[in-house]
C-alpha positions in Angstrom: 24.4 13.8 0.1 27.0 11.2 -1.4 26.6 7.3 -1.4 29.2 5.3 -0.6 30.8 2.3 -1.8 29.8 -1.2 -0.5 32.4 -4.0 0.7 33.5 -7.0 -0.9 31.3 -9.6 0.7 27.9 -8.1 1.8 25.1 -10.5 3.5 21.7 -10.6 1.8 20.2 -7.8 1.1 16.3 -8.2 0.9 13.8 -6.0 -0.6 12.2 -4.8 3.0 12.8 -5.8 6.5 10.8 -4.4 9.4 12.7 -2.5 11.7 11.4 -3.2 15.5 13.4 -2.0 18.4 14.1 -3.7 21.6 11.9 -1.3 23.6 8.8 -2.6 21.4 10.4 -6.3 21.5 10.0 -5.6 25.4 6.9 -4.2 25.5 5.4 -7.3 23.7 6.7 -9.6 26.2 4.9 -7.1 29.1 1.7 -7.7 27.1 1.6 -11.1 26.7 2.6 -11.4 30.6 -0.3 -9.6 31.2 -2.8 -12.0 30.7 -4.5 -9.3 28.2 -3.5 -10.3 24.6 -6.9 -9.8 22.4 -8.2 -6.7 21.9 -7.8 -4.3 24.8 -6.1 -1.3 25.9 -3.1 -1.7 23.5 -5.7 -1.5 20.9 -7.1 2.1 22.4 -4.0 3.5 22.3 -3.0 2.6 19.0 -6.2 3.9 17.7 -5.8 7.1 19.8 -2.5 7.8 18.6 -3.5 7.1 14.9 -6.4 9.7 15.4 -3.7 12.2 16.1 -2.0 11.4 13.1 -5.1 11.6 11.1 -6.8 14.7 12.4 -8.9 13.5 15.4 -11.0 11.4 13.2 -12.2 8.3 14.5 -9.6 5.1 14.0 -10.4 1.3 14.3 -7.9 -1.1 14.1 -8.6 -3.9 12.3 -6.8 -7.5 11.5 -5.4 -6.6 7.9 -5.9 -3.6 5.6 -7.8 -6.0 3.5 -10.6 -6.1 6.3 -10.4 -2.2 6.8 -11.4 -1.8 3.1 -14.5 -4.7 3.2 -15.5 -3.1 6.5 -15.4 0.6 4.5 -17.4 -1.0 1.6 -20.4 -2.1 3.7 -20.3 1.3 5.6 -20.8 2.8 1.6 -23.8 0.7 1.2 -21.7 -1.4 -1.5 -23.3 -4.5 -2.4 -24.9 -6.8 -5.2 -25.3 -5.3 -8.3 -23.1 -2.1 -7.6 -19.9 -1.4 -9.6 -16.7 0.0 -7.6 -14.0 1.9 -10.3 -10.4 0.7 -8.9 -6.9 0.0 -10.4 -5.3 -2.9 -11.8 -2.2 -2.2 -10.7 -2.3 -3.2 -6.9 -2.3 -5.8 -4.3 -5.2 -8.5 -5.3 -6.9 -7.7 -2.1 -8.0 -4.5 -3.5 -10.5 -5.9 -6.2 -11.4 -9.3 -4.2 -12.7 -7.2 -1.4 -15.3 -5.6 -4.2 -16.0 -9.4 -5.0 -16.5 -10.1 -1.5 -19.1 -7.8 -0.8 -21.1 -8.7 -3.9 -20.1 -6.3 -6.3 -18.3 -5.5 -9.6 -14.8 -4.2 -9.8 -14.3 -2.0 -12.7 -10.7 -1.1 -13.7 -9.5 1.8 -15.0 -6.1 1.9 -16.3 -3.2 3.8 -14.7 -1.3 6.9 -15.9 2.2 5.5 -17.1 3.9 8.0 -15.3 2.6 8.2 -11.6 1.2 4.4 -11.8 -1.6 5.5 -10.1 -5.0 5.2 -11.4 -5.6 7.6 -14.2 -8.5 9.8 -12.9 -10.0 10.8 -16.6 -10.4 7.3 -17.3 -12.0 7.0 -13.9 -14.6 9.3 -14.8 -15.0 8.2 -17.7 -16.1 4.4 -16.4 -18.7 5.9 -14.0 -22.5 4.2 -14.8 -25.4 4.4 -13.2 -24.2 1.4 -11.2 -21.4 2.7 -9.5 -21.5 3.2 -6.1 -17.8 4.0 -5.1 -14.1 4.8 -6.2 -11.3 2.8 -4.4 -7.9 4.5 -5.9 -4.7 3.1 -4.3 -2.0 5.2 -3.2 0.8 2.9 -4.9 4.2 2.7 -3.3 3.1 5.3 -1.1 2.7 8.4 -3.8 -0.6 9.7 -3.2 -3.4 10.1 -6.4 -4.4 13.8 -6.8 -6.9 13.8 -3.6 -8.5 17.4 -4.8 -9.5 16.0 -8.0 -10.5 12.7 -7.0 -13.0 14.7 -5.0 -14.3 16.6 -7.3 -14.6 13.6 -9.8 -16.7 12.2 -6.8 -18.3 15.2 -5.5 -19.9 15.9 -8.9 -21.2 12.2 -9.5 -22.2 11.7 -5.5 -20.1 9.0 -4.9 -18.3 7.5 -2.1 -14.3 7.5 -2.0 -12.6 4.9 0.1 -8.9 5.3 -0.5 -6.7 2.0 -0.2 -3.8 3.8 1.8 -2.2 0.7 2.5 1.3 1.6 1.7 0.8 5.5 2.4 1.2 5.9 5.8 3.3 9.3 6.3 2.9 10.3 2.7 0.8 13.4 2.2 -1.4 15.7 -0.3 -1.7 19.5 -0.3 0.4 19.7 3.1 -2.2 17.0 5.0 -0.8 14.0 6.0 -3.1 10.9 4.0 -6.0 10.1 6.4 -6.0 13.8 7.3 -6.7 15.8 4.3 -10.2 17.5 4.8 -11.9 16.1 1.8 -11.0 12.4 2.6 -13.6 9.9 3.0 -13.0 6.3 4.2 -9.3 5.6 4.2 -7.9 2.3 5.0 -4.1 1.6 5.9 -2.3 -1.8 6.4 0.3 -2.6 8.3 1.8 -5.7 6.9 5.3 -6.7 7.9 6.3 -5.0 4.6 4.4 -1.8 5.4 6.2 1.4 6.5 5.4 0.6 10.1 4.2 -2.7 10.6 1.8 -4.8 13.8 3.1 -7.9 12.3 -0.3 -8.3 10.4 -2.7 -5.6 10.8 -4.3 -2.7 9.7 -7.1 0.3 10.2 -10.1 2.0 8.9 -10.0 6.1 9.1 -13.8 7.1 9.5 -15.1 10.4 8.1 -16.7 10.7 11.3 -18.4 9.7 14.4 -21.8 8.8 12.6 -20.2 5.2 11.3 -18.0 4.3 14.4 -20.7 1.9 15.7 -21.5 0.5 12.5 -17.5 0.0 11.8 -17.1 -1.7 15.3 -20.4 -4.1 14.6 -18.6 -5.2 10.9 -15.5 -6.0 12.8 -17.0 -8.2 15.1 -19.3 -10.5 13.9 -21.8 -7.8 14.1 -22.0 -7.8 17.9 -23.7 -5.1 20.1 -23.1 -5.5 23.8 -25.8 -4.5 26.3 -24.6 -5.1 29.9 -22.8 -7.8 31.6 -24.9 -10.4 30.4 -26.3 -9.4 26.8 -25.7 -9.1 23.5 -27.6 -8.2 20.0 -26.6 -9.1 16.9 -28.4 -7.2 14.3 -26.0 -6.9 10.9 -23.5 -9.4 9.3 -19.9 -8.7 10.6 -17.1 -10.7 10.2 -13.8 -11.7 12.9 -11.4 -8.3 12.0 -10.3 -7.2 15.4 -6.7 -6.6 16.2 -4.7 -8.4 19.3 -2.9 -6.2 21.8 0.2 -7.9 21.0 -0.1 -6.9 17.6 -1.2 -3.5 18.7 1.9 -2.5 21.1 4.2 -3.4 17.9 2.4 -0.5 16.5 2.4 1.5 19.0 6.3 1.6 18.9 6.4 1.5 15.3 4.3 4.6 15.4 6.8 6.7 17.3 9.2 6.2 14.8 7.2 7.0 11.8 8.9 10.3 11.2 12.4 8.8 11.4 11.1 5.8 9.3 9.7 8.3 6.3 12.6 10.7 6.8 14.8 7.8 6.1 13.3 6.0 3.3 13.6 9.6 1.3 17.4 9.9 2.3 17.7 6.2 0.3 15.2 7.0 -2.6 17.1 10.3 -3.3 20.3 8.1 -3.3 19.1 5.6 -5.6 18.2 8.9 -8.2 21.9 9.6 -7.5 23.3 6.7 -8.2 21.4 5.1 -10.8 23.2 4.3 -13.8 22.2 6.8 -16.4 22.5 4.4 -19.5 20.2 1.9 -17.8 17.5 5.1 -18.0 18.7 5.7 -22.0 18.3 1.6 -22.4 14.5 2.0 -21.4 14.8 1.4 -17.4 11.9 3.5 -16.4 12.1 5.2 -12.6 9.5 6.2 -10.0 8.2 9.7 -10.1 10.8 12.2 -8.4 8.1 13.2 -5.8 9.7 14.2 -2.5 6.6 16.4 -1.2 4.3 13.6 -1.3 5.2 10.3 -1.2 6.7 8.3 1.6 8.7 6.2 -0.3 7.2 2.5 0.9 8.7 1.0 -2.9 11.6 1.9 -5.3 10.1 0.5 -8.1 12.0 0.3 -11.7 10.3 -0.8 -14.8 12.6 -2.8 -17.2 12.5 -2.2 -20.9 10.8 -4.7 -23.3 13.3 -4.1 -26.0 16.8 -3.5 -26.2 18.1 -0.7 -28.5 18.8 -2.9 -31.2 15.0 -4.1 -31.0 15.9 -7.7 -29.7 13.8 -8.6 -26.8 15.6 -7.5 -23.5 16.7 -9.8 -20.4 13.2 -11.2 -18.7 12.2 -9.9 -15.6 12.4 -13.5 -14.0 16.0 -13.9 -15.2 16.9 -10.1 -14.0 16.1 -11.3 -10.7 17.5 -14.7 -10.4 20.8 -13.1 -11.4 20.0 -10.1 -8.4 19.5 -13.0 -6.2 22.8 -14.8 -7.0 24.2 -11.5 -6.2 22.9 -11.6 -2.7 19.8 -8.8 -3.7 16.4 -9.4 -3.2 13.5 -8.3 -5.1 10.4 -8.2 -5.8 7.2 -7.8 -8.2 4.5 -5.2 -7.1 1.9 -5.9 -9.1 0.9 -8.3 -12.1 -2.1 -6.3 -13.2 -4.8 -8.0 -11.6 -7.7 -8.0 -14.5 -5.3 -11.0 -16.1 -5.6 -13.4 -12.9 -7.5 -16.1 -14.2 -10.7 -15.2 -11.5 -11.1 -11.5 -13.2 -10.9 -12.9 -16.8 -13.8 -15.0 -15.8 -15.4 -11.7 -15.4 -14.8 -10.4 -18.9 -11.3 -9.1 -18.7 -8.5 -9.8 -21.4 -5.2 -8.7 -22.3 -5.1 -5.4 -24.2 -7.7 -3.9 -22.4 -5.7 -1.9 -19.9 -2.5 -1.8 -21.8 0.1 1.0 -19.5 -1.1 -1.6 -16.3 -0.2 -4.4 -18.3 2.7 -3.7 -19.9 4.4 -1.7 -16.3 3.0 -5.1 -14.5 4.9 -7.2 -16.9 8.4 -5.3 -16.1 7.9 -3.7 -12.8 10.4 -4.5 -10.1 10.9 -3.4 -6.5 14.0 -2.7 -5.5 15.3 -2.8 -1.8 14.5 -0.3 0.4 13.6 0.1 4.1 14.8 2.1 7.1 18.1 0.2 8.2 19.6 0.3 4.6 22.5 2.0 4.5 23.6 4.2 1.3 26.2 1.6 0.6 23.5 -1.0 0.2 21.8 1.5 -2.5 25.1 1.6 -4.3 25.6 -2.2 -4.3 22.1 -2.6 -6.0 22.6 0.1 -8.6 26.3 -1.3 -9.4 24.3 -5.2 -9.7 21.7 -3.9 -11.8 24.5 -2.2 -14.4 26.4 -5.5 -14.1 23.0 -7.9 -15.0 21.7 -5.6 -17.9 24.8 -5.4 -19.1 26.1 -2.3 -18.9 30.0 -2.0 -18.7 31.1 -0.3 -15.4 
């Protein structure tokens, strides 16, 4: 594949943008006119299609990926006095839901190459209080699921895969959500994800035995017993998805393979066009894994020092200059354990050096299916110019 040059004046390029077709927009209008806009037939159709993607496992749609994670923790029996081992390099929801159920997040540092949680460190972090492992498939690259579930099996632990960014990803020939060893898996359908419902998520369950509890936890603990009766026997939340959102999801899911393929093409273009002098100067590219990743994001890590030992350009300055050139970027993510909330739990700078360094320098570059190859060229040329490499 050859990347073409961009034109002289291009519109602002955000780091992400959803692709919603006219058929889906018309379908949303039909739902709005139907008079049934909360959870109903569209949600059921969405769950059925998601289940087919996940090897027939039961799936329950939720109002967010965060809600799906909290329900998963409660199904796993995690509560006060328990510990859950997770990664410090993720959106803060990953750790906050652990606190929400009364447990304590225990962070294990990341592998600096994959940027996913280091499974060797996970095993060392297990204590008698550990109840579950909650890895994140960062930027759409799965953790080693075979090794993860071997650790969980030997220590008799539940696993909750935070697959918010990984719909369309694969491991060992299986789609994430369909791996035969998988336990509980949570996806997100936020506006910046590979498919979207505007806001939303889902929980993939290991079997039918957890369905009733998942449904109760999703909707205030309610059990319906006929036309005029309900019972409540667990504390649930208000986490159901609307039919309006599910109609968007149904249209998006039909295009998942198309979206995933295009993301892979754009990632290949980034690798082809990215200035080798920037890599030699310390810029770190993501792992070049086209067998497993769904390329939710293309992230680079900026160097902290120049070749002469002087401090490199601060990330905020880099992002400002890219914006001036009409290119949006993002930060995904600062290290969670350095937020004030988690410092109050005893975490401090220096505890997780790989996550801290990468969290200081990581930058998300534009990547979404509607981008052209020329857009990638434009991003790479802008990076070369901003970081001071002669073209």
